[in-house]
C-alpha positions in Angstrom: -32.5 -23.4 -48.3 -29.4 -21.2 -48.0 -26.1 -22.7 -49.1 -23.7 -23.9 -46.4 -21.1 -21.4 -45.3 -17.5 -22.0 -46.4 -14.7 -21.4 -43.9 -11.1 -22.2 -43.8 -8.3 -22.3 -41.2 -7.5 -18.7 -41.7 -11.1 -17.7 -40.9 -11.0 -19.8 -37.8 -7.6 -18.3 -36.7 -8.9 -14.8 -37.1 -12.1 -15.5 -35.2 -10.2 -17.2 -32.3 -7.8 -14.2 -32.1 -10.9 -11.9 -31.7 -12.8 -14.2 -29.3 -10.1 -15.7 -27.2 -10.4 -19.3 -26.0 -13.6 -20.7 -27.5 -15.2 -24.1 -27.9 -15.9 -25.9 -31.2 -19.7 -25.6 -30.6 -19.3 -21.8 -30.1 -17.3 -21.5 -33.2 -19.8 -23.6 -35.1 -22.6 -21.3 -34.0 -20.6 -18.2 -34.9 -20.0 -19.5 -38.4 -23.3 -21.2 -38.8 -21.7 -24.5 -39.8 -21.7 -28.0 -38.3 -19.1 -28.9 -35.6 -17.4 -31.4 -38.0 -16.5 -28.5 -40.3 -14.9 -26.7 -37.4 -12.9 -29.7 -36.3 -11.7 -30.3 -39.8 -10.4 -26.8 -40.3 -8.9 -26.5 -36.8 -6.5 -29.3 -37.7 -5.1 -27.1 -40.5 -4.2 -24.1 -38.3 -0.9 -25.6 -37.1 1.3 -25.0 -34.1 -0.2 -21.7 -33.1 -3.4 -23.5 -32.1 -3.7 -24.8 -28.5 -6.3 -27.1 -27.1 -7.4 -26.3 -23.5 -9.3 -28.9 -21.5 -10.9 -32.1 -22.5 -14.2 -33.6 -23.7 -17.0 -31.0 -23.3 -14.7 -28.5 -21.7 -12.3 -28.3 -24.6 -11.6 -24.8 -25.9 -9.2 -23.6 -28.5 -6.9 -20.6 -28.5 -4.2 -19.0 -30.6 -0.8 -18.4 -29.2 0.2 -14.7 -29.1 3.8 -13.6 -29.3 5.2 -10.8 -27.3 8.5 -9.8 -29.0 8.9 -13.3 -30.2 8.1 -15.1 -27.0 4.8 -16.6 -25.8 5.9 -18.5 -22.7 7.8 -17.2 -19.6 9.0 -19.3 -16.7 8.2 -17.9 -13.2 10.6 -18.8 -10.4 10.3 -18.3 -6.7 13.2 -17.7 -4.3 12.7 -19.1 -0.9 13.5 -17.6 2.5 16.8 -19.5 2.5 17.8 -18.2 -0.9 17.0 -21.4 -2.9 15.1 -21.1 -6.2 12.5 -23.4 -7.7 10.3 -23.4 -10.7 6.8 -22.2 -9.8 4.8 -21.8 -13.0 4.8 -20.9 -16.6 3.0 -17.8 -18.0 1.5 -18.3 -21.5 0.1 -15.6 -23.7 -2.9 -16.2 -26.1 -5.0 -13.9 -28.0 -7.6 -12.8 -25.6 -6.3 -14.6 -22.6 -3.4 -15.4 -20.2 -2.8 -18.9 -18.8 -0.7 -20.1 -15.9 0.6 -23.7 -16.0 1.7 -24.7 -12.5 4.8 -26.7 -12.0 3.9 -28.7 -8.8 0.2 -28.2 -8.4 -1.8 -25.0 -8.2 -1.9 -22.8 -5.1 -4.9 -23.1 -2.9 -6.2 -19.7 -4.2 -5.7 -20.3 -7.9 -9.3 -21.4 -8.5 -10.6 -18.0 -7.3 -8.8 -16.3 -10.2 -8.7 -18.8 -13.0 -10.6 -21.7 -14.5 -9.7 -25.4 -14.3 -7.4 -25.1 -17.3 -5.5 -22.2 -15.7 -6.9 -19.5 -18.0 -7.1 -16.2 -16.2 -9.6 -13.4 -16.4 -7.1 -10.7 -17.1 -3.4 -10.4 -16.4 -2.4 -12.5 -13.3 -2.4 -10.2 -10.3 0.9 -11.5 -8.9 2.6 -10.5 -12.2 0.8 -7.2 -12.7 1.7 -6.2 -9.1 5.4 -6.2 -10.1 4.9 -3.4 -12.6 7.3 -0.5 -11.7 5.5 1.7 -9.2 6.4 4.8 -7.2 9.6 6.7 -7.0 11.9 3.6 -7.2 9.9 1.9 -10.0 9.8 4.9 -12.2 13.6 5.4 -11.8 14.2 1.8 -12.9 11.8 2.2 -15.8 13.5 5.4 -17.0 16.9 3.6 -17.3 15.5 0.9 -19.7 12.7 2.5 -21.7 14.9 4.0 -24.4 16.9 0.9 -24.9 13.9 -1.4 -25.0 11.3 0.9 -26.6 8.9 1.2 -23.7 6.8 4.2 -22.8 8.8 6.5 -20.5 6.1 6.4 -17.7 5.2 2.9 -16.4 1.7 4.2 -15.5 1.1 4.2 -19.3 2.3 0.6 -19.8 0.2 -2.2 -21.1 0.5 -5.8 -19.8 3.0 -6.6 -22.6 5.2 -3.8 -21.5 5.3 -5.1 -18.0 6.3 -8.5 -19.2 9.2 -7.1 -21.2 10.4 -5.1 -18.2 10.2 -8.1 -15.9 12.2 -10.3 -18.2 14.9 -7.6 -18.5 15.1 -5.9 -15.1 13.0 -8.0 -12.7 15.8 -9.5 -10.6 15.4 -7.3 -7.5 11.7 -6.4 -7.2 9.5 -6.6 -4.2 8.6 -10.2 -3.2 10.0 -13.5 -4.3 8.9 -13.9 -7.9 11.4 -13.8 -10.8 10.3 -14.0 -14.4 12.7 -15.7 -16.8 16.0 -17.5 -16.4 18.3 -14.5 -17.1 16.8 -12.5 -14.2 16.9 -15.5 -11.9 20.6 -16.0 -12.4 21.2 -12.4 -11.5 19.0 -12.7 -8.5 20.8 -15.8 -7.2 24.1 -14.0 -7.7 23.0 -11.4 -5.2 22.8 -14.0 -2.4 26.0 -15.9 -3.0 28.3 -13.6 -1.1 27.1 -13.1 2.6 28.6 -9.6 2.7 28.4 -7.8 -0.7 31.1 -5.3 -1.5 28.4 -2.7 -1.6 27.3 -3.4 2.0 27.6 -0.3 4.3 28.5 -0.4 8.0 25.9 1.3 10.2 28.3 4.2 10.8 29.3 4.6 7.1 25.7 4.7 6.1 25.3 8.1 7.7 27.8 9.5 5.3 27.0 7.5 2.2 23.3 8.1 2.5 23.9 11.8 1.9 25.8 11.0 -1.3 23.2 8.4 -2.5 20.4 11.0 -1.9 22.2 13.5 -4.2 22.5 10.9 -6.9 18.9 9.7 -6.5 17.6 13.3 -6.5 19.5 14.2 -9.6 18.1 11.2 -11.4 14.5 12.0 -10.4 13.9 15.6 -9.1 11.9 15.7 -5.9 8.4 16.8 -6.6 8.4 15.2 -10.0 6.3 12.3 -8.7 2.5 12.4 -8.5 1.5 14.0 -5.2 5.1 14.8 -4.2 5.9 11.2 -3.5 8.7 10.6 -1.1 12.0 9.9 -2.7 13.9 6.8 -1.7 16.7 4.4 -2.6 17.8 0.8 -1.8 20.8 0.0 0.3 22.5 -3.0 2.1 23.6 -2.4 5.7 25.9 -4.6 7.8 24.1 -6.4 10.7 27.1 -6.7 13.0 27.2 -10.5 12.7 29.2 -10.8 9.5 26.1 -10.4 7.2 23.9 -7.7 6.0 20.3 -6.7 5.6 18.6 -5.0 2.7 16.9 -1.8 3.5 14.7 0.9 1.9 15.8 4.4 2.7 13.5 7.4 2.4 15.1 10.8 2.5 14.0 14.4 2.7 15.0 17.4 0.6 17.5 19.6 2.3 16.1 20.8 5.6 17.0 24.4 4.9 14.1 24.3 2.4 10.6 24.7 3.6 9.4 21.5 2.0 12.6 19.7 3.2 11.9 20.7 6.8 8.4 19.4 6.6 9.4 16.1 5.0 12.1 15.7 7.7 9.4 16.1 10.4 7.2 13.6 8.7 10.0 11.0 8.4 10.7 11.5 12.1 7.0 10.9 12.8 6.9 7.9 10.6 9.8 6.5 12.5 7.8 6.9 15.7 4.6 5.5 14.3 6.3 2.4 13.0 8.1 2.0 16.3 4.8 2.1 18.2 3.2 -0.4 15.8 6.2 -2.7 16.0 5.8 -2.8 19.7 2.2 -4.0 19.1 3.3 -6.7 16.6 1.9 -4.8 13.6 5.1 -3.7 12.0 8.7 -4.8 11.8 11.3 -3.5 14.3 14.7 -2.1 13.4 14.0 1.2 11.7 16.6 3.9 12.0 16.2 7.7 11.8 19.4 9.4 10.5 20.5 13.0 10.1 23.2 13.6 7.6 24.1 16.0 4.8 21.4 18.5 5.7 18.7 15.8 5.2 16.8 13.3 7.3 16.8 9.6 6.3 14.4 6.8 7.4 16.0 3.4 7.1 13.4 0.6 6.9 14.3 -3.1 7.0 12.8 -5.0 4.0 10.4 -7.6 5.4 10.5 -9.4 2.0 14.2 -10.1 2.3 16.2 -12.6 4.4 19.9 -13.5 4.9 21.8 -15.3 2.1 19.5 -13.9 -0.6 16.3 -15.3 0.9 13.0 -13.7 -0.1 9.3 -13.8 0.9 6.3 -13.2 -1.4 4.1 -10.2 -1.1 1.1 -8.8 -2.9 -0.7 -5.5 -2.4 -4.3 -5.2 -1.3 -4.8 -3.2 -4.5 -3.7 -6.0 -6.8 -5.4 -8.8 -4.9 -8.8 -7.0 -4.6 -8.8 -5.9 -8.2 -8.3 -9.5 -9.4 -10.7 -11.1 -6.9 -13.5 -8.6 -6.6 -12.9 -5.5 -8.7 -14.3 -2.1 -8.0 -12.6 1.1 -6.8 -12.2 2.2 -3.2 -9.5 3.5 -0.8 -11.0 2.1 2.3 -8.8 -0.7 3.7 -11.5 -2.3 5.9 -14.1 -2.3 3.2 -11.8 -3.8 0.6 -10.5 -6.4 3.1 -14.0 -7.2 4.1 -14.6 -8.2 0.5 -11.5 -10.5 0.6 -12.9 -12.1 3.7 -16.2 -12.8 2.0 -14.3 -14.3 -0.9 -12.5 -16.7 1.5 -9.1 -15.2 0.8 -8.2 -13.8 4.3 -9.2 -14.8 7.8 -11.4 -12.8 10.2 -8.3 -12.2 12.4 -6.5 -10.6 9.5 -9.5 -8.3 8.9 -9.4 -7.3 12.6 -5.7 -6.4 12.3 -6.4 -4.3 9.3 -9.2 -2.5 11.1 -6.8 -1.8 13.9 -4.2 -0.4 11.5 -6.8 1.8 9.8 -8.0 3.1 13.1 -4.5 4.0 14.1 -3.9 5.6 10.8 -7.0 7.8 11.1 -6.0 8.8 14.7 -2.6 10.0 13.5 -3.8 11.9 10.4 -2.6 9.4 7.8 -4.7 10.5 4.8 -2.8 8.3 2.3 -4.0 4.8 3.3 -4.5 3.8 -0.3 -4.7 0.1 -1.2 -1.2 0.0 -2.5 0.1 0.8 1.0 -1.1 -2.4 2.5 0.2 -5.9 1.6 -0.3 -9.6 2.2 2.1 -12.4 2.3 2.0 -14.3 -1.0 2.3 -18.0 -0.3 0.6 -21.0 -1.9 -1.7 -21.4 1.0 -4.9 -19.7 2.1 -5.8 -17.5 3.9 -3.4 -14.7 2.9 -1.7 -13.3 6.1 -1.1 -9.6 6.6 2.4 -8.2 6.0 3.9 -5.7 8.5 2.7 -2.2 8.3 4.7 0.4 6.3 4.2 4.0 5.0 2.3 4.9 8.2 2.7 8.6 8.9 0.6 11.8 9.3 0.3 12.6 5.6 -2.3 15.3 6.4 0.6 17.7 6.8 2.5 16.6 3.7 3.7 19.3 1.3 1.8 19.7 -2.0 3.3 18.4 -5.2 4.9 21.7 -5.8 6.4 21.9 -2.3 3.8 24.3 -0.9 2.9 24.1 2.8 -0.7 24.6 3.9 -1.8 25.2 7.5 -4.0 22.3 8.7 -5.8 21.4 11.9 -6.4 17.8 12.8 -10.1 17.2 13.1 -10.7 13.4 12.9 -14.2 12.2 12.2 -15.6 9.8 14.9 -15.8 6.2 13.9 -19.0 4.4 13.0 -20.2 2.0 15.8 -18.7 -1.1 14.0 -15.2 0.5 14.1 -15.4 2.0 17.6 -13.9 -1.1 19.3 -10.8 -0.9 17.1 -10.5 2.8 17.9 -10.7 2.1 21.6 -8.1 -0.7 21.3 -5.6 1.5 19.3 -6.2 4.7 21.2 -3.3 4.1 23.7 -1.0 3.6 20.8 -2.2 6.8 19.0 -1.8 8.7 22.3 1.7 7.4 22.7 2.6 8.4 19.2 1.4 12.0 19.6 3.2 12.3 23.0 6.5 11.0 21.5 6.2 13.3 18.5 5.5 16.3 20.6 8.6 15.7 22.8 11.0 15.0 19.9 13.5 17.8 19.6 14.4 16.8 16.1 10.9 17.8 15.0 10.2 21.5 14.2 8.3 23.7 16.6 5.6 24.1 14.1 5.0 20.3 13.9 5.3 19.7 17.6 2.6 22.3 18.1 0.5 20.4 15.5 1.2 17.2 17.5 -0.2 18.8 20.6 -3.2 20.1 18.8 -3.8 16.7 17.3 -3.6 15.1 20.7 -6.2 17.4 22.1 -8.5 16.8 19.1 -8.1 13.0 19.6 -9.1 13.3 23.2 -12.4 14.9 22.2 -13.1 11.8 20.1 -11.9 9.5 22.9 -14.4 10.9 25.3 -17.2 9.7 23.1 -15.9 6.2 22.3 
């Protein structure tokens, strides 16, 4: 008969770090000892050991520090600007856990177990990772000081945590990680009209100056796929308050790529206006010409007066956490969310309408990061207003090159044909408006007329 195995608290701690949350019976099997030996040695590990669950569900985990911390409070800022504690994020070896302050949201059980242990980094935190032109600009300003990789696309989950606890006071949505960032976020809503607020008229001048500053910090074309540069601003609303906006801008229009981006911003302005009329986007966009550039000013639908905020989460983050897999098809991904009980059939219908409209206007960049849902504690998730809807088929390449392209949309499959028929009048209106806009170049108005003719060939068969 082989002699019994000898283990100690250090052995158990190392094994738990490797395995993540584990039950005593699983540890006993791994070490080939009886459960009482496990229990006796677990008591010697100390404060780093955490017990999760009760009775037969009990598992054990080892706390893991991230630059000296292993818990982070998560706050939410409501639409009136008030803040409340929402949850606490806890880090363990091999796992993340969320401890809810006032009961778990309705959707929590779809992503975590009864004890709040998640399968991976919680999606509503990972979705706050710096992204796009604005995110990378913010990241560049803190990476040297806080020893983070210069490109956030290379960040690990721990890097995202550090960033959120340092610079996460004005990110998309309503979530704030840590008390320091919360206080800075609340300070933004104390004064109804911040000193940095621009009048609608002054914005036309200041935007040109802000574009120069933004472009010098991050040269246009340096982002993957020639991503559109942008900055944040605060514009007076005429009623003693202001509204936060996101402002996209073109390169100088006397450059070939700048002229094309100016055309595309004009067309995005029209596309979002058409969709706003149908209740699928938010109204209030402005198209501005100033300083040899075009600017598209978009109201932030996640911000409200007096510092109020609303939660949002991207289709990409939600689907990755709930289902997994890789796809760029909005309808297919959202169909998976419907099957998982996370969205309603009416929401899927709205998404199919948006996708149909996008395909009919040549939007070749409908990736899952360009569609979002409202993040509340309730189910089902509702769709956020449409954004980034423009004919990206004609976008310049990452080096600014312009390629000649004809619009030849593929007919929809039978299941999507009703949505195409429903959105066809809006797509027709878009192309007619674009073709008649004197701010758009002759080259792109000709493309609009060609696209309209190509769409009619599809329409005849719907």
